[in-house]
C-alpha positions in Angstrom: 60.1 98.8 140.8 58.4 96.5 138.2 58.8 99.3 135.5 62.6 99.5 136.4 63.0 95.9 136.2 61.4 95.8 132.7 63.6 98.7 131.4 66.7 96.8 133.1 65.6 93.7 131.2 65.3 95.7 127.8 68.8 97.1 128.2 70.1 93.7 129.1 68.5 92.1 126.1 69.7 95.0 124.0 73.2 94.5 125.3 73.3 90.7 124.7 72.0 91.4 121.2 74.8 93.9 120.5 77.4 91.6 121.9 75.9 88.7 119.7 76.1 90.9 116.5 79.6 91.8 117.2 80.5 88.3 118.0 79.2 87.3 114.7 81.0 89.9 112.7 84.1 88.9 114.3 83.6 85.3 113.6 82.8 86.3 110.1 86.0 88.4 109.8 88.0 85.6 111.6 87.0 83.0 109.4 87.4 84.8 106.2 90.8 85.5 107.2 91.4 82.0 107.9 90.1 80.9 104.6 92.3 83.5 103.0 95.5 82.3 104.8 94.5 78.6 103.9 94.6 79.6 100.1 91.0 79.5 99.4 91.0 82.6 97.3 88.6 84.4 95.1 88.8 84.1 91.4 89.0 88.0 91.0 91.8 88.4 93.8 94.3 91.1 93.1 91.6 93.2 91.3 89.5 96.3 92.0 86.5 94.1 92.2 87.9 92.5 95.5 89.6 95.7 96.6 92.7 94.0 95.6 92.4 91.2 98.0 95.8 89.3 98.0 95.8 86.0 95.8 98.4 84.2 97.9 98.6 83.8 101.7 100.7 86.3 103.7 102.9 83.5 105.0 103.9 82.5 101.4 104.1 86.1 100.3 106.4 86.9 103.1 108.7 83.8 102.3 109.1 85.0 98.8 109.7 88.5 99.9 112.4 87.6 102.2 114.0 85.3 99.8 114.3 88.1 97.3 115.9 90.5 100.0 118.3 88.0 100.9 119.7 88.2 97.3 119.2 92.0 96.5 118.9 93.9 99.5 121.7 94.7 102.3 121.3 92.6 105.5 120.1 95.9 107.4 117.0 96.3 105.3 115.9 92.7 105.8 113.6 93.5 108.8 111.6 95.6 106.1 111.0 92.4 104.0 107.5 91.6 105.2 104.2 92.5 104.0 103.1 94.6 107.1 99.9 96.3 106.4 98.9 97.7 109.8 99.4 101.3 109.4 101.1 102.3 112.5 103.0 98.9 112.7 104.4 99.4 109.3 105.2 103.1 109.8 107.0 102.6 113.1 108.9 99.6 111.4 110.1 101.6 108.4 111.3 104.6 110.8 113.0 102.2 113.3 114.9 100.7 110.6 115.8 103.9 108.9 116.6 105.7 112.1 118.8 103.0 113.4 120.9 103.3 110.0 120.2 99.7 109.3 118.8 100.5 105.9 119.6 103.7 104.1 117.0 105.3 102.0 119.1 104.4 98.8 118.5 100.6 99.6 114.7 101.2 100.0 114.4 100.8 96.2 115.7 97.1 96.4 113.3 96.4 99.1 110.5 97.8 97.1 111.6 95.9 93.9 111.3 92.6 96.1 108.1 93.6 97.6 106.7 94.0 93.9 107.9 90.7 92.8 108.4 92.4 89.5 104.8 93.4 89.1 103.3 96.7 88.3 100.9 97.6 91.2 100.0 101.2 90.2 96.3 100.3 89.9 96.1 98.9 93.5 97.9 102.2 94.6 95.8 104.5 92.7 92.6 102.7 93.9 93.9 103.2 97.3 94.6 107.0 96.7 98.3 107.1 96.5 97.8 109.7 93.8 95.4 111.5 95.6 95.8 115.3 95.1 95.5 115.7 99.0 98.9 114.0 99.5 100.4 117.0 97.5 102.9 114.8 95.5 100.8 114.2 92.3 101.7 110.7 90.8 105.1 110.6 92.4 104.3 107.9 94.8 103.0 105.7 91.9 106.6 104.9 91.1 107.0 103.1 94.3 104.1 100.7 93.1 106.0 99.8 90.0 109.7 99.8 91.0 110.8 97.5 88.2 109.1 99.4 85.5 109.4 102.9 86.6 112.6 102.7 88.6 113.4 104.5 91.8 116.8 106.2 91.1 116.7 108.5 94.0 114.6 109.1 97.1 114.1 112.7 97.8 112.6 114.7 100.6 109.0 115.1 99.0 109.0 111.1 98.8 108.6 110.9 102.4 104.7 111.3 102.0 104.8 108.1 99.9 107.0 106.3 102.4 104.7 107.4 105.2 102.1 105.2 103.4 104.4 102.2 103.7 101.4 99.8 104.7 99.5 100.7 101.4 102.6 99.8 99.3 103.0 96.7 101.2 99.3 95.8 100.7 99.5 96.6 97.2 102.6 94.7 96.4 101.1 91.6 98.2 97.9 91.9 96.3 100.0 91.9 93.1 101.6 88.6 93.5 99.7 86.4 91.1 98.2 83.0 92.3 100.7 80.1 91.4 
């Protein structure tokens, strides 16, 4: 019985240690997110050194994005005018808006133009593998990362792979907005 109690105590201590470690990791993540959202940004934001960490808060970026969309994108596309970087959420948002015929594919270029804030974000997209040979589309997706420079005159069937990575596009466009 004593041996079983000691083993139980060891397991309990290990379990408590694991919880403490996970709690610590969460707190570090949480406070780093809070710091980012409160505009305490790194000097090298928006560069490969920081994995293209955004330079401005998501709240401010979304406000700029929506303002541009109100000017240049049809109303049915306005729901897309947010820097949604969660993969499944972003993909579902895009699919829902297109499926409901709220925003046609020809208007996606205007949304991406607004998302980019007239910045060339191809380096971020390359860094996050948007030109990876495994995607099977070559450098085709990179034009979605620089819609003002490269232009998106037509979205074809093989562009679906690029749009399927909407979260990466939104992350890179957010990271490309310069500090004010």
